PQR file of N, CA, C, O and H, with PARSE charges and radii, in Angstrom:
ATOM      1  N   MET A   1       0.839  -1.182   0.000 -0.4000 1.5000
ATOM      2  CA  MET A   1       0.000   0.000   0.000 -0.0000 2.0000
ATOM      3  C   MET A   1       0.884   1.245   0.000  0.5500 1.7000
ATOM      4  O   MET A   1       1.919   1.265   0.667 -0.5500 1.4000
ATOM      5  N   SER A   2       0.499   2.261  -0.724 -0.4000 1.5000
ATOM      6  CA  SER A   2       1.278   3.490  -0.858 -0.0000 2.0000
ATOM      7  C   SER A   2       1.146   4.383   0.372  0.5500 1.7000
ATOM      8  O   SER A   2       0.094   4.422   1.010 -0.5500 1.4000
ATOM      9  H   SER A   2      -0.342   2.245  -1.265  0.4000 1.0000
ATOM     10  N   ASN A   3       2.210   5.094   0.697 -0.4000 1.5000
ATOM     11  CA  ASN A   3       2.185   6.049   1.801 -0.0000 2.0000
ATOM     12  C   ASN A   3       1.838   7.454   1.329  0.5500 1.7000
ATOM     13  O   ASN A   3       1.831   8.393   2.125 -0.5500 1.4000
ATOM     14  H   ASN A   3       3.065   5.063   0.179  0.4000 1.0000
ATOM     15  N   ARG A   4       1.552   7.603   0.044 -0.4000 1.5000
ATOM     16  CA  ARG A   4       1.208   8.916  -0.483 -0.0000 2.0000
ATOM     17  C   ARG A   4      -0.152   9.346   0.027  0.5500 1.7000
ATOM     18  O   ARG A   4      -1.066   8.528   0.125 -0.5500 1.4000
ATOM     19  H   ARG A   4       1.558   6.840  -0.603  0.4000 1.0000
ATOM     20  N   PRO A   5      -0.299  10.642   0.359 -0.5600 1.5000
ATOM     21  CA  PRO A   5      -1.614  11.118   0.812  0.2800 2.0000
ATOM     22  C   PRO A   5      -2.630  11.075  -0.339  0.5500 1.7000
ATOM     23  O   PRO A   5      -2.283  11.276  -1.503 -0.5500 1.4000
ATOM     24  N   VAL A   6      -3.871  10.811   0.013 -0.4000 1.5000
ATOM     25  CA  VAL A   6      -4.950  10.796  -0.979 -0.0000 2.0000
ATOM     26  C   VAL A   6      -5.298  12.237  -1.328  0.5500 1.7000
ATOM     27  O   VAL A   6      -5.534  13.062  -0.445 -0.5500 1.4000
ATOM     28  H   VAL A   6      -4.152  10.647   0.959  0.4000 1.0000
ATOM     29  N   THR A   7      -5.326  12.532  -2.623 -0.4000 1.5000
ATOM     30  CA  THR A   7      -5.724  13.867  -3.077 -0.0000 2.0000
ATOM     31  C   THR A   7      -6.793  13.735  -4.142  0.5500 1.7000
ATOM     32  O   THR A   7      -6.925  12.699  -4.794 -0.5500 1.4000
ATOM     33  H   THR A   7      -5.135  11.862  -3.340  0.4000 1.0000
ATOM     34  N   TRP A   8      -7.550  14.804  -4.302 -0.4000 1.5000
ATOM     35  CA  TRP A   8      -8.638  14.866  -5.279 -0.0000 2.0000
ATOM     36  C   TRP A   8      -8.582  16.199  -5.991  0.5500 1.7000
ATOM     37  O   TRP A   8      -8.061  17.173  -5.449 -0.5500 1.4000
ATOM     38  H   TRP A   8      -7.443  15.645  -3.772  0.4000 1.0000
ATOM     39  N   THR A   9      -9.110  16.253  -7.194 -0.4000 1.5000
ATOM     40  CA  THR A   9      -9.217  17.507  -7.922 -0.0000 2.0000
ATOM     41  C   THR A   9     -10.606  18.086  -7.709  0.5500 1.7000
ATOM     42  O   THR A   9     -11.610  17.398  -7.892 -0.5500 1.4000
ATOM     43  H   THR A   9      -9.533  15.462  -7.635  0.4000 1.0000
ATOM     44  N   CYS A  10     -10.657  19.356  -7.321 -0.4000 1.5000
ATOM     45  CA  CYS A  10     -11.928  20.054  -7.165 -0.0000 2.0000
ATOM     46  C   CYS A  10     -12.548  20.247  -8.546  0.5500 1.7000
ATOM     47  O   CYS A  10     -11.890  20.760  -9.451 -0.5500 1.4000
ATOM     48  H   CYS A  10      -9.841  19.915  -7.173  0.4000 1.0000
ATOM     49  N   HIS A  11     -13.797  19.843  -8.714 -0.4000 1.5000
ATOM     50  CA  HIS A  11     -14.474  20.034  -9.999 -0.0000 2.0000
ATOM     51  C   HIS A  11     -14.765  21.507 -10.260  0.5500 1.7000
ATOM     52  O   HIS A  11     -14.882  21.911 -11.417 -0.5500 1.4000
ATOM     53  H   HIS A  11     -14.331  19.426  -7.979  0.4000 1.0000
ATOM     54  N   VAL A  12     -14.882  22.306  -9.225 -0.4000 1.5000
ATOM     55  CA  VAL A  12     -15.258  23.714  -9.366 -0.0000 2.0000
ATOM     56  C   VAL A  12     -14.064  24.582  -9.761  0.5500 1.7000
ATOM     57  O   VAL A  12     -14.128  25.308 -10.753 -0.5500 1.4000
ATOM     58  H   VAL A  12     -14.787  21.978  -8.285  0.4000 1.0000
ATOM     59  N   CYS A  13     -12.967  24.510  -8.985 -0.4000 1.5000
ATOM     60  CA  CYS A  13     -11.821  25.396  -9.246 -0.0000 2.0000
ATOM     61  C   CYS A  13     -10.642  24.701  -9.915  0.5500 1.7000
ATOM     62  O   CYS A  13      -9.742  25.366 -10.428 -0.5500 1.4000
ATOM     63  H   CYS A  13     -12.916  23.920  -8.179  0.4000 1.0000
ATOM     64  N   GLY A  14     -10.637  23.363  -9.915 -0.4000 1.5000
ATOM     65  CA  GLY A  14      -9.580  22.609 -10.568 -0.0000 2.0000
ATOM     66  C   GLY A  14      -8.330  22.368  -9.739  0.5500 1.7000
ATOM     67  O   GLY A  14      -7.376  21.768 -10.234 -0.5500 1.4000
ATOM     68  H   GLY A  14     -11.368  22.823  -9.498  0.4000 1.0000
ATOM     69  N   LYS A  15      -8.309  22.819  -8.488 -0.4000 1.5000
ATOM     70  CA  LYS A  15      -7.137  22.614  -7.634 -0.0000 2.0000
ATOM     71  C   LYS A  15      -7.081  21.178  -7.123  0.5500 1.7000
ATOM     72  O   LYS A  15      -8.113  20.555  -6.874 -0.5500 1.4000
ATOM     73  H   LYS A  15      -9.084  23.306  -8.085  0.4000 1.0000
ATOM     74  N   ARG A  16      -5.870  20.663  -6.971 -0.4000 1.5000
ATOM     75  CA  ARG A  16      -5.647  19.340  -6.376 -0.0000 2.0000
ATOM     76  C   ARG A  16      -5.571  19.546  -4.867  0.5500 1.7000
ATOM     77  O   ARG A  16      -4.757  20.340  -4.395 -0.5500 1.4000
ATOM     78  H   ARG A  16      -5.032  21.169  -7.173  0.4000 1.0000
ATOM     79  N   ARG A  17      -6.412  18.838  -4.098 -0.4000 1.5000
ATOM     80  CA  ARG A  17      -6.534  19.066  -2.656 -0.0000 2.0000
ATOM     81  C   ARG A  17      -6.454  17.756  -1.883  0.5500 1.7000
ATOM     82  O   ARG A  17      -6.804  16.705  -2.419 -0.5500 1.4000
ATOM     83  H   ARG A  17      -7.073  18.193  -4.481  0.4000 1.0000
ATOM     84  N   PRO A  18      -5.997  17.802  -0.632 -0.5600 1.5000
ATOM     85  CA  PRO A  18      -5.992  16.588   0.195  0.2800 2.0000
ATOM     86  C   PRO A  18      -7.431  16.154   0.510  0.5500 1.7000
ATOM     87  O   PRO A  18      -8.357  16.965   0.490 -0.5500 1.4000
ATOM     88  N   ASP A  19      -7.592  14.889   0.794 -0.4000 1.5000
ATOM     89  CA  ASP A  19      -8.907  14.288   1.045 -0.0000 2.0000
ATOM     90  C   ASP A  19      -9.730  15.075   2.071  0.5500 1.7000
ATOM     91  O   ASP A  19     -10.928  15.275   1.873 -0.5500 1.4000
ATOM     92  H   ASP A  19      -6.840  14.230   0.811  0.4000 1.0000
ATOM     93  N   ARG A  20      -9.114  15.516   3.145 -0.4000 1.5000
ATOM     94  CA  ARG A  20      -9.844  16.195   4.223 -0.0000 2.0000
ATOM     95  C   ARG A  20     -10.382  17.566   3.809  0.5500 1.7000
ATOM     96  O   ARG A  20     -11.244  18.117   4.493 -0.5500 1.4000
ATOM     97  H   ARG A  20      -8.141  15.354   3.306  0.4000 1.0000
ATOM     98  N   LYS A  21      -9.889  18.123   2.705 -0.4000 1.5000
ATOM     99  CA  LYS A  21     -10.344  19.446   2.264 -0.0000 2.0000
ATOM    100  C   LYS A  21     -11.274  19.379   1.058  0.5500 1.7000
ATOM    101  O   LYS A  21     -11.569  20.401   0.438 -0.5500 1.4000
ATOM    102  H   LYS A  21      -9.188  17.675   2.149  0.4000 1.0000
ATOM    103  N   ILE A  22     -11.737  18.168   0.725 -0.4000 1.5000
ATOM    104  CA  ILE A  22     -12.677  17.984  -0.386 -0.0000 2.0000
ATOM    105  C   ILE A  22     -13.966  17.386   0.161  0.5500 1.7000
ATOM    106  O   ILE A  22     -13.944  16.447   0.957 -0.5500 1.4000
ATOM    107  H   ILE A  22     -11.498  17.338   1.228  0.4000 1.0000
ATOM    108  N   SER A  23     -15.084  17.945  -0.278 -0.4000 1.5000
ATOM    109  CA  SER A  23     -16.405  17.375   0.014 -0.0000 2.0000
ATOM    110  C   SER A  23     -17.089  17.086  -1.309  0.5500 1.7000
ATOM    111  O   SER A  23     -16.625  17.517  -2.365 -0.5500 1.4000
ATOM    112  H   SER A  23     -15.102  18.707  -0.925  0.4000 1.0000
ATOM    113  N   VAL A  24     -18.195  16.354  -1.249 -0.4000 1.5000
ATOM    114  CA  VAL A  24     -18.941  15.999  -2.455 -0.0000 2.0000
ATOM    115  C   VAL A  24     -20.392  16.423  -2.283  0.5500 1.7000
ATOM    116  O   VAL A  24     -21.029  16.105  -1.278 -0.5500 1.4000
ATOM    117  H   VAL A  24     -18.571  16.003  -0.391  0.4000 1.0000
ATOM    118  N   ARG A  25     -20.907  17.144  -3.275 -0.4000 1.5000
ATOM    119  CA  ARG A  25     -22.318  17.522  -3.291 -0.0000 2.0000
ATOM    120  C   ARG A  25     -23.009  16.666  -4.354  0.5500 1.7000
ATOM    121  O   ARG A  25     -22.644  16.712  -5.529 -0.5500 1.4000
ATOM    122  H   ARG A  25     -20.390  17.402  -4.091  0.4000 1.0000
ATOM    123  N   SER A  26     -24.007  15.886  -3.933 -0.4000 1.5000
ATOM    124  CA  SER A  26     -24.790  15.053  -4.851 -0.0000 2.0000
ATOM    125  C   SER A  26     -26.061  15.803  -5.224  0.5500 1.7000
ATOM    126  O   SER A  26     -26.770  16.321  -4.361 -0.5500 1.4000
ATOM    127  H   SER A  26     -24.303  15.849  -2.979  0.4000 1.0000
ATOM    128  N   THR A  27     -26.335  15.852  -6.520 -0.4000 1.5000
ATOM    129  CA  THR A  27     -27.483  16.595  -7.023 -0.0000 2.0000
ATOM    130  C   THR A  27     -28.266  15.738  -8.008  0.5500 1.7000
ATOM    131  O   THR A  27     -27.688  15.142  -8.917 -0.5500 1.4000
ATOM    132  H   THR A  27     -25.759  15.431  -7.221  0.4000 1.0000
ATOM    133  N   ALA A  28     -29.579  15.677  -7.827 -0.4000 1.5000
ATOM    134  CA  ALA A  28     -30.439  14.985  -8.789 -0.0000 2.0000
ATOM    135  C   ALA A  28     -30.607  15.876 -10.011  0.5500 1.7000
ATOM    136  O   ALA A  28     -30.740  17.094  -9.892 -0.5500 1.4000
ATOM    137  H   ALA A  28     -30.049  16.161  -7.088  0.4000 1.0000
ATOM    138  N   MET A  29     -30.601  15.253 -11.189 -0.4000 1.5000
ATOM    139  CA  MET A  29     -30.738  15.995 -12.445 -0.0000 2.0000
ATOM    140  C   MET A  29     -31.821  15.343 -13.286  0.5500 1.7000
ATOM    141  O   MET A  29     -32.068  14.142 -13.180 -0.5500 1.4000
ATOM    142  H   MET A  29     -30.493  14.263 -11.285  0.4000 1.0000
ATOM    143  N   THR A  30     -32.465  16.148 -14.124 -0.4000 1.5000
ATOM    144  CA  THR A  30     -33.430  15.634 -15.085 -0.0000 2.0000
ATOM    145  C   THR A  30     -33.012  16.101 -16.469  0.5500 1.7000
ATOM    146  O   THR A  30     -32.843  17.298 -16.703 -0.5500 1.4000
ATOM    147  H   THR A  30     -32.264  17.124 -14.210  0.4000 1.0000
ATOM    148  N   PHE A  31     -32.846  15.160 -17.379 -0.4000 1.5000
ATOM    149  CA  PHE A  31     -32.469  15.472 -18.753 -0.0000 2.0000
ATOM    150  C   PHE A  31     -33.721  15.680 -19.593  0.5500 1.7000
ATOM    151  O   PHE A  31     -34.792  15.185 -19.243 -0.5500 1.4000
ATOM    152  H   PHE A  31     -32.983  14.188 -17.188  0.4000 1.0000
ATOM    153  N   PRO A  32     -33.594  16.412 -20.702 -0.5600 1.5000
ATOM    154  CA  PRO A  32     -34.728  16.515 -21.623  0.2800 2.0000
ATOM    155  C   PRO A  32     -35.193  15.107 -22.011  0.5500 1.7000
ATOM    156  O   PRO A  32     -34.370  14.235 -22.293 -0.5500 1.4000
ATOM    157  N   GLY A  33     -36.474  14.893 -22.023 -0.4000 1.5000
ATOM    158  CA  GLY A  33     -37.029  13.576 -22.314 -0.0000 2.0000
ATOM    159  C   GLY A  33     -37.370  12.802 -21.053  0.5500 1.7000
ATOM    160  O   GLY A  33     -37.918  11.702 -21.123 -0.5500 1.4000
ATOM    161  H   GLY A  33     -37.142  15.601 -21.794  0.4000 1.0000
ATOM    162  N   GLY A  34     -37.045  13.379 -19.891 -0.4000 1.5000
ATOM    163  CA  GLY A  34     -37.452  12.781 -18.633 -0.0000 2.0000
ATOM    164  C   GLY A  34     -36.462  11.847 -17.962  0.5500 1.7000
ATOM    165  O   GLY A  34     -36.738  11.359 -16.866 -0.5500 1.4000
ATOM    166  H   GLY A  34     -36.600  14.273 -19.834  0.4000 1.0000
ATOM    167  N   MET A  35     -35.309  11.578 -18.586 -0.4000 1.5000
ATOM    168  CA  MET A  35     -34.336  10.705 -17.944 -0.0000 2.0000
ATOM    169  C   MET A  35     -33.711  11.425 -16.750  0.5500 1.7000
ATOM    170  O   MET A  35     -33.363  12.601 -16.848 -0.5500 1.4000
ATOM    171  H   MET A  35     -35.084  11.974 -19.476  0.4000 1.0000
ATOM    172  N   SER A  36     -33.571  10.733 -15.638 -0.4000 1.5000
ATOM    173  CA  SER A  36     -32.992  11.359 -14.457 -0.0000 2.0000
ATOM    174  C   SER A  36     -31.697  10.653 -14.076  0.5500 1.7000
ATOM    175  O   SER A  36     -31.471   9.492 -14.415 -0.5500 1.4000
ATOM    176  H   SER A  36     -33.854   9.777 -15.558  0.4000 1.0000
ATOM    177  N   ALA A  37     -30.856  11.393 -13.361 -0.4000 1.5000
ATOM    178  CA  ALA A  37     -29.563  10.864 -12.914 -0.0000 2.0000
ATOM    179  C   ALA A  37     -29.118  11.669 -11.699  0.5500 1.7000
ATOM    180  O   ALA A  37     -29.779  12.624 -11.290 -0.5500 1.4000
ATOM    181  H   ALA A  37     -31.040  12.336 -13.086  0.4000 1.0000
ATOM    182  N   GLN A  38     -28.013  11.274 -11.148 -0.4000 1.5000
ATOM    183  CA  GLN A  38     -27.420  12.005 -10.033 -0.0000 2.0000
ATOM    184  C   GLN A  38     -25.988  12.343 -10.405  0.5500 1.7000
ATOM    185  O   GLN A  38     -25.267  11.496 -10.933 -0.5500 1.4000
ATOM    186  H   GLN A  38     -27.477  10.498 -11.480  0.4000 1.0000
ATOM    187  N   GLN A  39     -25.563  13.582 -10.135 -0.4000 1.5000
ATOM    188  CA  GLN A  39     -24.164  13.928 -10.342 -0.0000 2.0000
ATOM    189  C   GLN A  39     -23.518  14.222  -8.996  0.5500 1.7000
ATOM    190  O   GLN A  39     -24.170  14.730  -8.083 -0.5500 1.4000
ATOM    191  H   GLN A  39     -26.148  14.271  -9.706  0.4000 1.0000
ATOM    192  N   ASN A  40     -22.253  13.906  -8.880 -0.4000 1.5000
ATOM    193  CA  ASN A  40     -21.489  14.113  -7.657 -0.0000 2.0000
ATOM    194  C   ASN A  40     -20.352  15.082  -7.966  0.5500 1.7000
ATOM    195  O   ASN A  40     -19.456  14.772  -8.750 -0.5500 1.4000
ATOM    196  H   ASN A  40     -21.724  13.494  -9.622  0.4000 1.0000
ATOM    197  N   VAL A  41     -20.398  16.244  -7.350 -0.4000 1.5000
ATOM    198  CA  VAL A  41     -19.437  17.310  -7.614 -0.0000 2.0000
ATOM    199  C   VAL A  41     -18.502  17.454  -6.419  0.5500 1.7000
ATOM    200  O   VAL A  41     -18.946  17.698  -5.297 -0.5500 1.4000
ATOM    201  H   VAL A  41     -21.127  16.496  -6.713  0.4000 1.0000
ATOM    202  N   ARG A  42     -17.198  17.300  -6.670 -0.4000 1.5000
ATOM    203  CA  ARG A  42     -16.202  17.532  -5.622 -0.0000 2.0000
ATOM    204  C   ARG A  42     -15.925  19.029  -5.546  0.5500 1.7000
ATOM    205  O   ARG A  42     -15.806  19.707  -6.566 -0.5500 1.4000
ATOM    206  H   ARG A  42     -16.837  17.101  -7.581  0.4000 1.0000
ATOM    207  N   TYR A  43     -15.822  19.540  -4.294 -0.4000 1.5000
ATOM    208  CA  TYR A  43     -15.519  20.955  -4.091 -0.0000 2.0000
ATOM    209  C   TYR A  43     -14.665  21.149  -2.847  0.5500 1.7000
ATOM    210  O   TYR A  43     -14.655  20.304  -1.952 -0.5500 1.4000
ATOM    211  H   TYR A  43     -15.919  18.990  -3.464  0.4000 1.0000
ATOM    212  N   CYS A  44     -13.949  22.269  -2.798 -0.4000 1.5000
ATOM    213  CA  CYS A  44     -13.095  22.603  -1.653 -0.0000 2.0000
ATOM    214  C   CYS A  44     -13.990  23.001  -0.482  0.5500 1.7000
ATOM    215  O   CYS A  44     -14.684  24.014  -0.553 -0.5500 1.4000
ATOM    216  H   CYS A  44     -13.957  22.955  -3.525  0.4000 1.0000
ATOM    217  N   ASN A  45     -13.980  22.212   0.595 -0.4000 1.5000
ATOM    218  CA  ASN A  45     -14.865  22.504   1.723 -0.0000 2.0000
ATOM    219  C   ASN A  45     -14.342  23.637   2.608  0.5500 1.7000
ATOM    220  O   ASN A  45     -15.042  24.082   3.517 -0.5500 1.4000
ATOM    221  H   ASN A  45     -13.416  21.388   0.653  0.4000 1.0000
ATOM    222  N   ASP A  46     -13.118  24.106   2.353 -0.4000 1.5000
ATOM    223  CA  ASP A  46     -12.570  25.224   3.112 -0.0000 2.0000
ATOM    224  C   ASP A  46     -12.593  26.525   2.311  0.5500 1.7000
ATOM    225  O   ASP A  46     -12.019  27.529   2.733 -0.5500 1.4000
ATOM    226  H   ASP A  46     -12.549  23.744   1.614  0.4000 1.0000
ATOM    227  N   ASP A  47     -13.259  26.502   1.150 -0.4000 1.5000
ATOM    228  CA  ASP A  47     -13.366  27.691   0.294 -0.0000 2.0000
ATOM    229  C   ASP A  47     -14.851  27.999   0.065  0.5500 1.7000
ATOM    230  O   ASP A  47     -15.523  27.280  -0.675 -0.5500 1.4000
ATOM    231  H   ASP A  47     -13.725  25.686   0.807  0.4000 1.0000
ATOM    232  N   PRO A  48     -15.365  29.062   0.695 -0.5600 1.5000
ATOM    233  CA  PRO A  48     -16.790  29.384   0.547  0.2800 2.0000
ATOM    234  C   PRO A  48     -17.224  29.614  -0.905  0.5500 1.7000
ATOM    235  O   PRO A  48     -18.373  29.346  -1.253 -0.5500 1.4000
ATOM    236  N   VAL A  49     -16.322  30.104  -1.746 -0.4000 1.5000
ATOM    237  CA  VAL A  49     -16.667  30.326  -3.160 -0.0000 2.0000
ATOM    238  C   VAL A  49     -16.914  28.988  -3.852  0.5500 1.7000
ATOM    239  O   VAL A  49     -17.906  28.836  -4.564 -0.5500 1.4000
ATOM    240  H   VAL A  49     -15.388  30.321  -1.463  0.4000 1.0000
ATOM    241  N   CYS A  50     -16.024  28.019  -3.651 -0.4000 1.5000
ATOM    242  CA  CYS A  50     -16.216  26.684  -4.253 -0.0000 2.0000
ATOM    243  C   CYS A  50     -17.494  26.028  -3.729  0.5500 1.7000
ATOM    244  O   CYS A  50     -18.260  25.444  -4.495 -0.5500 1.4000
ATOM    245  H   CYS A  50     -15.217  28.142  -3.073  0.4000 1.0000
ATOM    246  N   ALA A  51     -17.714  26.129  -2.422 -0.4000 1.5000
ATOM    247  CA  ALA A  51     -18.905  25.525  -1.832 -0.0000 2.0000
ATOM    248  C   ALA A  51     -20.173  26.103  -2.450  0.5500 1.7000
ATOM    249  O   ALA A  51     -21.106  25.363  -2.763 -0.5500 1.4000
ATOM    250  H   ALA A  51     -17.092  26.603  -1.799  0.4000 1.0000
ATOM    251  N   GLU A  52     -20.212  27.415  -2.627 -0.4000 1.5000
ATOM    252  CA  GLU A  52     -21.395  28.068  -3.209 -0.0000 2.0000
ATOM    253  C   GLU A  52     -21.562  27.690  -4.680  0.5500 1.7000
ATOM    254  O   GLU A  52     -22.671  27.375  -5.113 -0.5500 1.4000
ATOM    255  H   GLU A  52     -19.455  28.017  -2.373  0.4000 1.0000
ATOM    256  N   LYS A  53     -20.480  27.717  -5.447 -0.4000 1.5000
ATOM    257  CA  LYS A  53     -20.565  27.385  -6.881 -0.0000 2.0000
ATOM    258  C   LYS A  53     -20.936  25.922  -7.104  0.5500 1.7000
ATOM    259  O   LYS A  53     -21.516  25.579  -8.135 -0.5500 1.4000
ATOM    260  H   LYS A  53     -19.579  27.973  -5.096  0.4000 1.0000
ATOM    261  N   SER A  54     -20.604  25.056  -6.141 -0.4000 1.5000
ATOM    262  CA  SER A  54     -20.938  23.638  -6.294 -0.0000 2.0000
ATOM    263  C   SER A  54     -22.444  23.403  -6.307  0.5500 1.7000
ATOM    264  O   SER A  54     -22.912  22.378  -6.803 -0.5500 1.4000
ATOM    265  H   SER A  54     -20.134  25.335  -5.304  0.4000 1.0000
ATOM    266  N   LYS A  55     -23.202  24.351  -5.761 -0.4000 1.5000
ATOM    267  CA  LYS A  55     -24.665  24.215  -5.715 -0.0000 2.0000
ATOM    268  C   LYS A  55     -25.298  24.293  -7.096  0.5500 1.7000
ATOM    269  O   LYS A  55     -26.370  23.728  -7.316 -0.5500 1.4000
ATOM    270  H   LYS A  55     -22.821  25.183  -5.358  0.4000 1.0000
ATOM    271  N   THR A  56     -24.647  24.991  -8.037 -0.4000 1.5000
ATOM    272  CA  THR A  56     -25.206  25.148  -9.380 -0.0000 2.0000
ATOM    273  C   THR A  56     -24.322  24.538 -10.462  0.5500 1.7000
ATOM    274  O   THR A  56     -24.663  24.606 -11.642 -0.5500 1.4000
ATOM    275  H   THR A  56     -23.777  25.450  -7.858  0.4000 1.0000
ATOM    276  N   PHE A  57     -23.193  23.943 -10.081 -0.4000 1.5000
ATOM    277  CA  PHE A  57     -22.267  23.330 -11.033 -0.0000 2.0000
ATOM    278  C   PHE A  57     -22.947  22.156 -11.730  0.5500 1.7000
ATOM    279  O   PHE A  57     -23.664  21.381 -11.097 -0.5500 1.4000
ATOM    280  H   PHE A  57     -22.916  23.888  -9.122  0.4000 1.0000
ATOM    281  N   SER A  58     -22.721  22.028 -13.037 -0.4000 1.5000
ATOM    282  CA  SER A  58     -23.245  20.888 -13.781 -0.0000 2.0000
ATOM    283  C   SER A  58     -22.221  20.450 -14.822  0.5500 1.7000
ATOM    284  O   SER A  58     -21.590  21.284 -15.471 -0.5500 1.4000
ATOM    285  H   SER A  58     -22.139  22.658 -13.551  0.4000 1.0000
ATOM    286  N   PHE A  59     -22.062  19.155 -14.976 -0.4000 1.5000
ATOM    287  CA  PHE A  59     -21.199  18.602 -16.022 -0.0000 2.0000
ATOM    288  C   PHE A  59     -21.902  18.608 -17.380  0.5500 1.7000
ATOM    289  O   PHE A  59     -21.263  18.385 -18.409 -0.5500 1.4000
ATOM    290  H   PHE A  59     -22.574  18.477 -14.448  0.4000 1.0000
ATOM    291  N   PHE A  60     -23.200  18.859 -17.389 -0.4000 1.5000
ATOM    292  CA  PHE A  60     -24.013  18.745 -18.596 -0.0000 2.0000
ATOM    293  C   PHE A  60     -24.787  20.037 -18.848  0.5500 1.7000
ATOM    294  O   PHE A  60     -25.327  20.639 -17.920 -0.5500 1.4000
ATOM    295  H   PHE A  60     -23.719  19.040 -16.553  0.4000 1.0000
ATOM    296  N   GLU A  61     -24.832  20.446 -20.086 -0.4000 1.5000
ATOM    297  CA  GLU A  61     -25.656  21.591 -20.495 -0.0000 2.0000
ATOM    298  C   GLU A  61     -27.114  21.154 -20.560  0.5500 1.7000
ATOM    299  O   GLU A  61     -27.406  20.016 -20.928 -0.5500 1.4000
ATOM    300  H   GLU A  61     -24.393  19.956 -20.839  0.4000 1.0000
ATOM    301  N   GLY A  62     -28.017  22.038 -20.209 -0.4000 1.5000
ATOM    302  CA  GLY A  62     -29.447  21.770 -20.372 -0.0000 2.0000
ATOM    303  C   GLY A  62     -30.064  20.835 -19.340  0.5500 1.7000
ATOM    304  O   GLY A  62     -31.101  20.225 -19.602 -0.5500 1.4000
ATOM    305  H   GLY A  62     -27.780  22.962 -19.910  0.4000 1.0000
ATOM    306  N   THR A  63     -29.442  20.714 -18.174 -0.4000 1.5000
ATOM    307  CA  THR A  63     -30.027  19.881 -17.124 -0.0000 2.0000
ATOM    308  C   THR A  63     -30.428  20.770 -15.963  0.5500 1.7000
ATOM    309  O   THR A  63     -29.944  21.895 -15.836 -0.5500 1.4000
ATOM    310  H   THR A  63     -28.599  21.210 -17.961  0.4000 1.0000
ATOM    311  N   ASN A  64     -31.302  20.269 -15.125 -0.4000 1.5000
ATOM    312  CA  ASN A  64     -31.692  21.032 -13.928 -0.0000 2.0000
ATOM    313  C   ASN A  64     -31.782  20.122 -12.744  0.5500 1.7000
ATOM    314  O   ASN A  64     -32.097  20.572 -11.642 -0.5500 1.4000
ATOM    315  H   ASN A  64     -31.695  19.356 -15.228  0.4000 1.0000
TER
END
């Protein structure tokens, strides 16, 4: 097993962060035509700007 610390990339700002400074916001989405899914957005939990932007972040255009 590796001794390297676990890091993640923030989906909002793109910074590489240690595990303890990343949270995940899960959001239900509905696509045109009625198909639904859930997206999981990683964000910096120590940055209020990232936390706020994660509320409206989407990997897909035209979803809500």
